[in-house]
N, C-alpha and C positions, 0 to 999 in steps of 0.2 A: 673965550672957546672960539676955532675958526668955524664960521659957517658955508655951508653948501655954495650962498653968496660969493663969500670970497673965495672960493675955488674957482668957480664959473667966472668969476674974473679975471684972476690970474691966467685960465685956460683959456680965456677970449670963445665962451661958448656959452648957452642957458645952463639957470639951475637945471633945467628938466633933463638935459644932457648927461649935469653930473651925478643927478641922481639915478640916471638910468648905468651909470658905472658903476656907483657903490653897492647897488644894488645887483647887479650880475646880470644885468638884461643884455640878452645877445645882439639886438640889433643897433648895435653901435658900430661905426666904422674903426678899423684898426688905427689909420692915422688920429682921430678924434678921442680915441680911450687912449692909446699913448699921451697924449697933451694934457690930458685930464690928471690919469696916475701919476703925471710928471708933476701937474698942480696940486696934487694931495701928498703928495712926497714933500715938496719942497715948503705948504704949509704948514706941515704932519697934523692935516687933519686927524680925527677921532671921531667917528660915528657916536652919538647919543643913543646908547640901545635902549635905555631905560624910557625914552622920550617917542622913540620910534615902538616897542613893546605896547606901550600904552596907547598909542593910536590904534595900535592892531588890536588890542584886546587882550593882549597876550604878556605873557611874563617873562618869557625870554629864558625859562627854566624846563630842563623835562626830568623823568623821573630814571633810573636804571635801576632794576632788583635782579641781583642774582642769588642761588642759594648760598656759598660761601663766600665773603671778601679775601678770607686767609687760605683761600686754593689758589697757587700760583696762577691756574689759568684762566680764572675769571677777576683776578686783581691784573693781571696784562690785558685782557680783553677791555674791561673797565678803563684803565689806561685809553686803550685804544679809542673807546668809545667817546672818551672825555677830549683827548685832541680832536676827534674828528666834530665834534659838538662846537666848542671851540670857536674851530673855522666859521659857525655860523653864530657866534657869538653867542650860544647859548651857555648856562651854567646847567650842572647837573648834581641832579639830587641823588645820593646811592643808596640803597635799602640792602640788607640779608634777611633773607626768606626763610634761610635754613632749610629748604625744602620743605616746608610745612604748608599743607593743604589750605588751611583756614588763614593763613597770611597772605598767600598767594589770592586767595579769594579775596582778604581785604582790599588787596591792590586793585583788582580787577572793577571792584564797586568804587572806587576813589583812593590815591594818594595819601591814605591819612588825613589829616586836616588840612597838608600843602596844595596850594595851588597850581599846576603844571600845565604845561602846554601839551606834553606828552608822555608816554611811556614805555620801556623798552624792559619788555620781562623775559626773564628766562624761566619759564617754570619746570618742575619736578613733580608736584602730586596734583595739580588741577586733572579736570576731566573735562573732555566737551560738551557737558552738560554745564559746569559752570561758567564755560565762556557763552553760551547760548543763554545763562541767564542774567547775564551782564547787563545794566542799566545805566550804567555810567557811559558817557559819548567821550572820553578823552580819549583821542588818538593812539593806536597801541600797534607796538609790532613785536614779535615773539620771536625769542632764540631757543635752538634746540632741535628737538624732534616734533616732527609735525603727527602730533596724538591730538590735537585740537582742530576740529573743524568752523568754519568762521570767517567774518569779514577782517582778515588784518592781515597784514606781511606775516611773512614767515622767514627766516635767514635760519639756515642749518649746515649741518655738515652730511654728506653721506657716510655714517658711522658703519653701516655694514658692508660697504664697498672695502671703506678705508681698514676695516679691521680683518677682511678677507688679504687684502693684501699685504699685509703685515704677517698674518698666517703663513700665506705662500711663501713670501720671502724666507720662513724657518722652516719650509718643508723645503726650499731647493736649496737649503744649505745642509740637507742629507738629514734634519730629522724629523723622524717618525713617532717621537711619543713625545707630545705638547701639551702644555696644559694653560690654562686660563683662570685667572684670577679676577675677580670683579662681578661676577655675576650678582643678580640681587634678585630679591624675594618680596623686596617692597612692591604693592603696585604702582604702576605711572612710570617707572622709571625705563623708560623708553629706548633710552641711551643704551646703557645696560643689556636691554634685550636685543638691540639690532647688532651691538658689538659681538654678542653670543651666536647671532644667527651668523653673521660675517664667518666669525672662528669654525663655525660648523661645516658653512658652505665649503670653505677651503681644503678641510679636512676630505670632504667628500669629494671636492674634485679631485684629489690626490689620492684617492681610495683608502685613506688612512680611516679607522673606525673612531668614532666618539664614544669614548669613555669618561662617564658619569663621574669616575674615581678622579679622574684629573680637573675638574670644573670645580674652582672653590668660590662659595659666594662670600661675601664680605657685609659686615654691618655698613659699611661708609668707604670711602674712595682716599684714606690716608694714609700715612708711610707705616705706623702700627699695624693696620690691618694688611697690608703686602707683607711684613714681616713673617707675621703670624701666619698669613696662608702658603708663605713660602715653607716655614716649619712644619707646616702639617704637611705640605708636598714631598719633602724630604725624608719624611718617616714612612713614607711607603714603599712595600718592600722594591718596586720597581719605580724608584723619581724617575719624573721626565727629565729630560735633557735639554728641554727650552719650555719657556713659560711666556705667555703673551699676556700683560697684563693692563685692564682696560683705562688706567692713566697711569701717569708717568710717578706721581706721589707712590702708587701701589707699585710701581716697577724700582722704586727708588728702595722701597723696604724690603722687598724681597732680593733687591741685591746685596743690601745689608746682610740678610740673613745668610746668605749663599757664601759670603765672602769669610762671615764669620765661624762658617763649618769647614773654614779651609779649603772651599772649593774655586776652582779657575772660573772666571767669567770671560769669554763663554767657551771656554775650552770643555769646562764638564758642563756648563750649564749655560743655554742661551736666554738673555731675557730682554725683553722688547716693552715698550710702552706705548703712552697717546697722550698729546697734545702738545708736547714738545715746547716745556717749562725750562727756563733759562738755568735751573737747578740741572737737570740733565744734560746739558752742554760742557758743567763743568766738574759732573760727578766722572769716580774714577771706578771701572772704566766708564766709558761717556756713553749715552742713552741710545740705541736706537729706537725711533718714535716715529707715529703720524704727526704730520705738523700741519693743523688746519692754520689757514689765511685768516688771523685773526684781524688783521689792518682789515681787510675786504668784508668780513663778517663787523665789523663795528663802522665801518665809511656806509655799507650797504642799510645799517639800521638807521642810521643816523639820515641817510638820503631819504628812505621809504619814510619814517615818522616827518620830514618838514614835507614830503608832498602829502600827508595825512592831514599835518596842521595846515597846510595851505588850503585843504579842500578839492585840490586836483587831482584828475584821475591819473596824472602819469609825472614824473620828475624830469628836469631836465636830461636824465639819460634815457628815459622812454620806458622806464619801471613800471609795469600797472598797479593801480594801488591796492589790488588783493592779488597776490603773487609768491606764490615759493621760487626761493632762490636758493641754490645748492652754492655756498663756498667753497671755493679750493683746496684741495689739501696735497700732501705729499709726502712719500716716506722715506726719512730721514735714516739712512745704515750709517752707525757709529760702533763704536768698539764691542758694545755688551754683546753685539751678535756677530758680527766679520771679524772683531780681532782688529781692525783698522776702519777708520772712515774714509767713508767713498764722499768724491767732490759732491 
């Protein structure tokens, strides 16, 4: 195995300088860094991550816990986290919580019997009291809505603003009877609550009435839930001419019901979703949606966890140790609302 000493001899520098380059320290001149990187490549140097982690009292493994692994949004987000973690030489242990409060509480108190260096958690059911009662000192980063107060990084999408934007898009197209699919009765569903609030804001901004008849509660966010919700909306004496679904799976289910009834989308009813999953880019018609920046969410979460594991108050990018970060999002207009996709 090639050692740091071998690389140092090839580059004509000290072992300490090679170590600084390998570990990403900034205070190395560009000329020296180039020489070391060339020597690393020539000798095909591979760092011994296991030895490095053992010396630092770490495992080189982090945990990622999401509500549903088979939900495309969380599958795509998990992939992005794995890619970002692998750049730091970390392996990722993935867990599925099913949105159950007890499961999420167990994670807060320690990731089962596994020894991990940090935890990235996308909570659904726990409350602020659960976080306050936490005794485990494993570094923690939270994804999703800011429903928990406490000393942890929090990476979120502005769901209320995004929902307002997509509803406003439907208003701009001339729709006045706009439905919403995906409201939730379960406590702790902050995402659904904020998306509903954004929907209501857009209606209010357009001086349109809020009609409870047009808001369909769903037990979950599956395609079947969207299909059933759309069936109920189409059975109304005055069906809606546009529908905002709180995620893309609901929208795809709603789209299936509309097409099976012989309706044209978007001519007879426009349908929009949220999450920008791959399926929506290839559906017929393609799906208008809100696209959160999953890569930014994943990389920021990994960077924040690295800062907490290292015990520092800031990362290399200046991110404070306790901070809420709002990830970027954009409205992607496609055929299901506009008839044609916008660039």
